[in-house]
N, C-alpha and C positions, 0 to 999 in steps of 0.2 A: 504494500500500500504506500503510495507516495506521501511525502511529508507536505506540510502546508506550503513551505517555500518551493518545493518542487512543482506543486500545482500552480502557484502564482508565477513561477519563472518558466513555465512550459513554453518552449520556443514556438511550437505550433500555435498556441493561444496568442502569444505576443505578436507573431507574424500576421495572424488573422486580424488583430487589432490595428496593425500598421497599414492595412489596406484601406483605411478610412481617414479622411481629413478631420480628425476629432476636434481640432482647435480652430476650425473655420468660424469666423465671426457670424456669418449668416446661420450656420448650424446652431451656434449658441443662442441666437435669438429665438429660433424655432423650439429648441429644447426648453428655454426659459418659459415659453408659453405653456408647454405641457406640464412643467413643474408648477406653474401658477394654478393650473386646473387641478392637479393632484392635491395641492395644499388646500385649495378651497373645498373640494369634495370631501376630503378627510378631516377638515377643520383643524389643520396642523399649521403652525407658523413657518415651518421650513420644509422645503422639498428640494431634492437635488438629483442630478445625474452625475455619477462618479465612475471614472475609468480606473480600474484597479490594475496597476502594473506589478512588476515583480517585487519591488521594495517600497513603493509609494502609491498613494491614491490621489488622482488628479480630479479636481472639480471641473466638469465640463459646463454645467449650468446650474442655477438655482432659481427659485421663484422670485427672489429679491434682486436678481441681476448682480450688480456690483455692490449692493448695499448691505451685505451680510458678511459675517466673519469667514464663512466658507469660501466665498468668492475672493475676499481680501487676501487670504493666505494661499489660495489656489490649490490646496491639497494638503496632504500630511503623510508622514512616514506610515507605513502599514501598521506598525505597532500602536499607533494612536488613531487608527481609523476603524470604523465598524464594518464598512463595506467588504473588506477582504473575506470576512466570514461567509458572505453570500457566495463569493466565487469558490472558496474552498469547499463549502458544503454543497454547492450547486443547488441551492434551495433558499426559499425565503428565510429571513432571520429577523426576529423581533425581540425587543427587550422593553418591558414596561417601566422598569426603574433601574437604570444603569448604576446608580449609587449602591445598589444591593447586589451587583453582579461582580464576582471576584475577577472575571476576565477584564472588566472595564472600569471598575470603581476608582482606579488610579489614573485614568485617562485625563489629561489636562482639560479637555472640553467638559468633562463630567465634574471634575473637582472645582472648576471655575463657574459651574452652574449654567453653562451654555447649552448643554445637551443632557437630558435626563432620560428621554425615551427615544426609541429608534425602531423603525421597520424598513426593511429593504428587500427587494426582489431582484433576481438575476436579469441581466440584459443579455439574452442569448442571440448571438450572431447567426446568420444563415449557415455558417460552417459548423455550428453546434458549440463553438467556444463561447465562454462567458466573458464579455467585455468588462463588466463591472456591475453596478446596481443602480436602480431607481429607488430612492428612499425618502422617507419623511422623518422629521425629528422635532422634538419640543424640549423646552427647558422644564417641563412639568411631567409627572408620570402620566402614562397613557396606556390603556389596554387596547390591543389591536385585535379585531375580529377577523373571521374568515372572509367576510365581505370586504374589509379593508385591504386584505392581501389580494383578493380577486381584483379589486379596483386598481391597486398598484401594478399588478401583473398586466392588466389591460393597457395601462399607460406605458408600461415597459415595452410591450409589443409595438405600440405607436412610436416610441422613442427609437427602437431598432429600425423600423421602417424609415424613419426620418434620417437616421445615421447612414443607412444604406444608400441614400441619394447623394451622399458626400464621399464617393469612392476616390481614393488616392490614385487609382489606376487611370492612365490616359484613356480618353474616349476612343 
């Protein structure tokens, strides 16, 4: 069974991700709109699209555009990000109260009170590789329902369709 780092550093996965212009400014605008819709539907203050690389997680878009701390820092080392767990497990990942979670209670975003609850779902590329996650977060506790995860998953499918229009390959 591969280690977490082996999953994240899988060359085929990273190569599949490189086939897209993930940092295109027009793509960011489209993804921000989807994030805004997710945040509104789930009544969450923060929604993001995150690309999980081998050692870091990059923020591609948030519902607040440039006006939140996720966009301001642009990402985080994977040891301080929640989204790598979505890629590693290839499944939705939720935490109602990160302050009571031994894996994340020491995270700077948690200890600073910026993020207390998290729900993320995989962004599965047509190749089958997981690019990262579409997630929602809040500075308060939040219990996530199956309907919330279904909603996020539907938005994730829309995000992947949008990303696929930004191929790095020449036409």
